[in-house]
C-alpha positions in Angstrom: 85.5 101.4 115.2 84.7 97.7 115.5 87.1 95.9 117.7 86.3 92.6 116.1 87.3 93.8 112.6 90.5 95.4 114.0 91.6 92.2 115.8 90.7 90.0 112.8 92.6 92.2 110.3 95.6 92.9 112.4 95.7 89.1 113.2 95.8 88.4 109.5 98.7 90.8 108.9 100.7 89.4 111.9 100.1 85.8 110.7 101.5 86.5 107.2 104.3 88.7 108.4 105.4 85.7 110.5 106.0 83.8 107.3 108.3 86.5 106.0 110.5 85.9 109.0 111.4 82.5 107.6 113.2 83.9 104.5 116.6 84.7 106.2 116.7 81.0 107.2 117.4 80.1 103.6 120.3 82.5 103.6 121.7 80.9 106.9 121.3 77.4 105.4 123.2 78.5 102.3 126.2 79.8 104.2 126.1 76.9 106.8 125.3 79.4 109.6 122.8 76.9 111.3 123.1 78.7 114.7 121.5 81.9 112.9 118.3 80.0 112.0 116.8 79.8 115.6 116.4 83.7 116.1 114.2 83.9 113.0 112.3 80.7 113.9 111.6 82.2 117.4 110.5 85.5 116.0 108.2 84.0 113.5 106.6 81.6 116.0 106.2 84.7 118.4 104.3 86.6 115.6 102.1 83.6 115.0 101.4 83.2 118.6 100.3 86.9 118.9 98.0 86.5 115.8 96.4 83.4 117.6 96.0 85.0 120.9 94.2 88.2 119.4 91.6 86.0 117.7 91.0 84.1 120.8 90.7 86.8 123.3 88.6 89.2 121.1 85.1 87.8 120.9 83.4 87.6 117.6 86.5 87.3 115.4 85.8 83.7 114.5 82.5 84.7 113.0 84.0 87.2 110.6 84.3 85.7 107.1 85.7 88.6 105.2 86.9 92.2 105.7 85.5 93.8 102.6 83.5 96.5 104.5 86.4 97.6 106.6 86.1 101.4 107.4 88.8 104.0 106.7 89.4 104.7 110.4 89.8 100.9 111.0 92.2 100.7 108.0 94.3 103.5 109.4 94.5 101.9 112.8 95.4 98.4 111.4 98.1 99.9 109.2 99.7 101.9 112.0 99.6 99.0 114.6 100.9 96.6 111.9 104.0 98.7 111.3 104.7 99.2 114.9 104.4 95.4 115.6 106.3 94.5 112.4 109.2 96.6 113.8 108.9 94.8 117.2 109.1 91.4 115.7 111.7 92.4 113.2 113.9 93.3 116.2 113.7 90.0 117.9 116.6 88.2 115.8 118.9 91.1 116.7 118.6 90.3 120.4 120.3 86.9 119.8 123.5 88.5 118.6 124.3 90.7 121.6 122.5 93.8 120.5 120.7 95.7 123.3 116.9 95.9 123.1 116.8 99.6 122.3 119.4 99.2 119.6 117.6 96.1 118.2 114.3 98.0 118.1 116.0 101.0 116.5 117.7 98.9 113.8 114.5 97.0 113.0 112.3 100.1 112.8 115.0 101.9 110.8 115.0 98.9 108.4 111.2 98.4 108.1 110.6 102.2 107.6 113.5 102.3 105.1 115.3 104.9 107.0 118.6 103.3 107.1 120.0 104.9 110.3 122.1 102.2 112.0 123.0 101.5 115.6 125.6 99.0 114.6 129.1 99.6 115.9 130.6 96.7 113.9 129.4 94.5 111.0 130.7 91.1 112.0 127.4 89.3 111.9 126.1 86.2 110.1 124.9 86.6 106.6 121.3 85.9 107.6 121.1 88.9 109.9 122.8 91.2 107.3 120.4 89.9 104.7 117.5 90.5 107.1 118.5 94.2 107.5 118.2 94.7 103.7 115.2 92.5 103.2 113.1 94.4 105.9 113.9 97.6 103.9 112.8 96.0 100.7 109.5 94.9 102.3 109.0 98.4 103.7 109.9 100.3 100.6 106.8 99.4 98.6 104.8 98.5 101.8 104.1 95.3 103.6 100.4 95.8 103.3 100.6 96.6 99.7 102.4 93.2 99.3 99.7 91.4 101.1 97.0 93.2 99.0 98.8 92.0 95.9 99.2 88.4 96.8 96.6 87.5 99.3 92.8 86.9 98.4 91.6 88.0 101.8 92.7 91.7 101.0 91.3 91.7 97.4 88.4 94.0 98.0 89.1 95.5 101.4 92.6 96.4 100.3 91.6 99.9 99.2 91.3 101.3 102.7 94.5 99.6 103.8 96.3 100.7 100.5 95.7 104.3 101.0 96.3 104.2 104.7 99.8 102.7 104.2 100.7 104.9 101.2 98.8 108.3 101.7 99.7 111.1 99.4 98.5 114.4 97.9 96.1 112.3 95.8 94.7 108.9 96.0 96.1 107.5 92.7 95.4 104.1 91.3 95.8 103.1 87.6 93.7 99.9 87.4 90.0 99.5 88.2 90.8 97.0 91.1 93.1 97.9 93.9 94.6 94.5 94.1 95.7 94.8 90.4 97.3 98.1 91.2 99.2 96.6 94.2 100.4 93.7 92.1 101.5 96.0 89.2 103.5 98.2 91.6 105.2 95.1 93.0 106.1 93.7 89.6 107.8 97.0 88.6 109.5 97.1 92.1 110.7 93.4 91.8 111.7 93.7 88.3 114.0 96.7 88.9 115.5 95.0 91.9 116.3 91.9 89.8 117.8 94.1 87.0 120.0 95.9 89.4 121.2 92.6 91.0 122.2 91.4 87.5 124.0 94.5 86.6 125.9 94.7 89.9 127.0 91.1 89.4 128.1 91.8 85.8 130.2 94.7 87.0 132.1 92.6 89.5 130.1 92.8 92.8 129.9 89.5 94.7 126.4 87.8 94.8 125.6 88.6 98.5 126.7 92.2 98.2 124.7 92.6 95.0 121.6 91.1 96.6 121.8 93.3 99.8 122.6 96.5 97.9 119.8 95.9 95.3 117.2 95.3 98.1 118.4 98.4 99.9 118.7 100.8 97.1 115.4 100.0 95.3 113.6 100.4 98.7 115.2 103.9 99.4 116.7 102.2 102.5 120.5 102.4 102.5 121.5 99.5 104.7 124.8 98.1 103.5 126.6 94.9 104.7 129.7 97.0 105.0 130.4 99.5 107.6 131.9 101.8 104.9 128.8 101.6 102.7 129.9 101.8 99.0 133.2 103.5 99.5 135.9 101.9 97.3 133.7 100.4 94.8 134.2 101.0 91.0 132.6 103.9 89.1 130.6 101.4 87.1 128.9 100.1 90.3 128.4 103.6 91.7 126.7 104.9 88.5 124.6 101.7 88.4 123.4 102.2 92.0 122.9 105.9 91.3 120.5 105.1 88.4 118.4 102.7 90.6 118.3 105.1 93.6 117.0 107.8 91.4 114.2 105.7 90.1 113.5 104.4 93.6 112.6 108.0 94.3 110.5 108.4 91.1 106.8 107.7 91.0 106.1 104.0 90.5 102.7 104.6 89.0 104.3 106.7 86.3 107.0 104.1 85.7 104.3 101.4 85.3 102.7 103.5 82.6 106.1 104.0 80.8 106.7 100.3 80.8 103.2 99.1 79.7 103.1 101.7 76.9 106.8 101.3 76.0 107.1 105.1 75.9 109.9 106.7 78.0 108.9 110.2 76.9 105.9 109.9 79.3 108.4 110.5 82.1 109.1 114.1 80.7 105.4 114.8 80.3 104.9 114.5 84.0 105.4 117.8 85.9 106.5 116.2 89.1 109.2 114.0 87.4 110.5 117.1 85.5 110.9 119.0 88.7 112.4 116.0 90.4 115.0 115.4 87.6 115.7 119.1 87.2 116.4 119.6 91.0 118.6 116.5 91.3 120.6 117.4 88.2 121.0 121.1 89.2 122.1 120.4 92.8 124.4 117.5 91.7 126.1 119.8 89.1 126.6 122.6 91.6 127.9 120.1 94.0 130.3 118.7 91.5 131.8 122.2 90.9 132.1 122.7 94.6 133.9 119.4 95.0 136.2 120.2 92.1 137.0 123.7 93.3 137.0 123.3 97.1 137.9 119.6 97.7 140.2 119.3 94.7 138.5 116.2 93.4 139.2 115.2 89.8 136.6 116.2 87.3 135.1 112.6 87.0 135.3 111.9 90.7 133.4 115.2 91.3 130.6 114.0 89.0 130.4 110.5 90.3 130.3 111.5 94.1 128.0 114.5 93.4 125.4 112.6 91.5 125.6 109.5 93.7 125.2 111.2 97.0 122.6 113.6 95.8 120.5 110.7 94.4 121.1 108.8 97.7 119.7 111.6 99.9 116.9 112.8 97.6 115.5 109.3 97.4 116.1 108.8 101.2 118.4 105.9 100.5 121.4 107.0 102.5 124.2 105.1 100.8 127.6 107.0 100.6 130.4 106.8 98.1 132.7 108.9 100.2 132.7 110.3 103.8 131.1 113.6 103.1 131.3 114.6 106.7 134.7 115.9 105.8 133.4 118.1 102.8 133.5 121.9 102.9 130.6 123.8 104.2 129.0 124.7 100.8 128.9 121.1 99.8 127.3 120.0 103.1 124.6 122.8 102.7 123.8 121.4 99.3 123.4 117.9 100.7 121.2 119.3 103.6 119.0 121.1 101.0 118.4 117.9 99.0 117.6 116.1 102.2 114.6 118.5 102.8 113.4 118.2 99.2 112.4 114.5 99.1 111.3 112.1 96.4 108.2 111.8 94.2 104.7 110.6 95.5 104.1 106.9 95.1 107.8 106.1 95.2 109.9 104.2 97.7 111.6 107.4 98.8 110.8 109.5 101.8 110.9 113.2 102.6 108.2 115.9 102.1 107.6 114.7 98.4 108.0 116.8 95.2 104.3 117.1 94.6 103.8 118.8 98.1 106.6 121.3 97.3 104.9 122.1 93.9 101.6 122.6 95.6 103.0 124.9 98.3 104.6 127.1 95.7 101.5 127.1 93.5 99.4 128.1 96.5 101.7 130.9 97.4 101.7 132.1 93.8 97.9 131.9 93.8 97.6 133.9 97.0 99.9 136.6 95.7 97.9 136.9 92.4 94.7 137.3 94.4 96.2 140.3 96.1 96.7 141.8 92.7 93.5 140.6 91.2 91.0 140.0 94.0 88.1 139.0 91.7 90.1 136.5 89.7 89.7 132.7 90.2 92.8 130.6 90.2 92.7 126.9 89.5 95.8 125.1 90.9 96.9 122.1 88.7 99.4 119.5 88.8 99.9 118.6 85.1 96.5 118.2 83.8 94.9 117.4 87.2 93.0 120.2 89.0 93.6 119.9 92.6 90.5 120.1 94.9 90.5 122.5 97.7 90.4 119.7 100.3 93.7 118.3 99.0 95.2 121.7 99.1 94.1 122.1 102.7 95.4 118.6 103.6 98.8 119.5 101.9 99.1 122.7 104.1 98.2 120.7 107.2 100.7 118.0 106.3 103.6 120.4 105.7 102.8 122.2 109.1 102.8 118.9 111.0 105.9 117.7 109.2 108.0 120.6 110.2 106.3 120.8 113.6 107.4 117.2 114.4 110.9 118.0 113.3 111.0 121.1 115.4 109.7 119.4 118.6 112.0 116.4 118.1 115.0 118.6 117.4 114.2 120.7 120.5 113.9 117.7 122.8 117.0 115.9 121.3 119.1 119.1 121.7 118.3 119.2 125.4 119.0 115.5 125.9 122.2 115.3 123.8 123.5 118.9 124.2 124.3 118.9 120.4 122.3 121.1 118.0 123.7 119.5 114.8 122.8 115.9 115.9 119.3 117.2 117.0 118.4 119.0 113.9 120.0 116.7 111.3 118.9 113.6 113.2 115.3 114.7 113.3 115.1 115.6 109.6 116.8 112.3 108.7 114.4 110.3 110.9 111.2 112.0 109.9 112.2 112.1 106.2 113.3 108.4 106.5 116.7 109.4 105.1 118.9 107.6 107.5 122.5 109.0 108.0 122.7 112.7 108.6 125.7 115.1 108.5 128.7 115.3 110.9 131.0 112.7 112.3 128.6 111.3 115.0 125.6 110.4 112.8 127.1 111.0 109.5 127.6 108.6 106.6 130.2 106.5 108.5 128.7 107.3 111.9 126.1 105.5 113.9 123.3 106.3 116.3 124.5 103.8 119.0 126.1 106.4 121.2 122.8 108.4 121.6 120.8 108.0 124.8 117.9 105.6 125.0 115.5 108.5 125.2 116.9 110.0 122.0 116.6 106.7 120.2 113.0 106.4 121.3 112.2 109.8 119.9 113.8 108.9 116.7 111.9 105.6 116.5 108.6 107.4 116.8 109.8 109.9 114.1 110.7 107.1 111.7 107.3 105.5 112.1 105.6 108.7 111.7 107.5 109.6 108.7 107.0 106.3 106.9 103.2 106.5 107.6 103.3 110.1 106.3 102.1 111.5 109.6 98.4 111.4 109.1 97.6 107.7 110.1 99.9 108.2 113.1 98.4 111.5 114.2 94.9 110.1 113.9 95.6 107.7 116.7 95.7 110.6 119.0 92.1 111.6 118.4 89.9 110.4 121.1 86.9 110.0 118.7 88.8 107.2 117.0 88.7 105.1 120.2 85.0 104.7 120.3 84.2 101.0 119.7 80.9 99.5 118.7 79.8 96.0 117.7 78.6 96.8 114.1 
């Protein structure tokens, strides 16, 4: 790798991220919370200072005119470090409101990775800080680097390596010839849906600030609410509206772009991944509704509302709740845990293992079983009309292995530390899958992670970052060959 290119590109990302930190100041000024402006000014200036120092201490960066020939390994490294430092700088404002350093870092990383696990024990904070929690999720939902690729000319050509480093998936999918146009199109859909949700929530009676925060948090698959009780007590109209947008936050944005540009909603149902996603959500939600009706004695309509809302929330890794499901019966909680493991679609704002990978795993299993019966037959594994190359199949198997290995190791360590198996297993799944709240009363829908030890929170912070980067960029950092530097 070339240290000068790493320093130059990372410096650019930090410089522009520092500008993002000024947005909450507008909220503080609107509500007359002038004391809440200083934390964000200090955080922004600190990020700017780091960008300036990096360019000064690394020789040769001032001679770089563009990053058009940045390598894939360099892109992976820049993206990984950018996310870590974005979480670090995002945590600075929390420190000014009496939040401990580890809780501030936990909250910031949870926000920027759209996990939505909180260490807040109360919610009596200025509007600017509550907005910042939701806004970091909105930035992280589509990707900070993807935003910069869409709007900044410096990333117009070099953005390809950074784009696929930040949003890796089973396939490298783009739908325009230029990666900058792809990034811009994704952000238009993302921002458009956010605005549409905000307007609808306002129409249905939610106040402006709540509508803004919940729109930012739901389209990002994040789940931070300005209320400690999340969305408990809101009307059915509001719950159904947020259910709709959470569901589409977990759907493929590339596919949604095609639907909007061609004005053809039937394209959704021609896509195999979307059909499986929709079918799974509908099936689990209907079974859960019957369970709530029979076991928890909810009314028929309440059963449907809470079943579809909470299933959509967990499958899209949002983490909102419409009721405290920690008190639900065992069958209902098992259904929720199942959907937590399922995950959302590729190229979405949601987390988890992803529907496409589950499809590939089952198709690989079917192919191997058929080869036992017909050893000479050749089986071509396809997703829709796309034939999946062998290297993608191998990468999928590797990803799934690492995914569950990280969950297993994290759960084992946390169980030893916390002496609580439920917290360990559910917390690890929720962190790696960027889901947020887990099950149970400690880290459940109305619980928080504040009472966990510093070591446990540190493990979960690493899990959240690894999960948001979809493991590969994170794991590559541990390869010694990556850290061989050269001048050209």
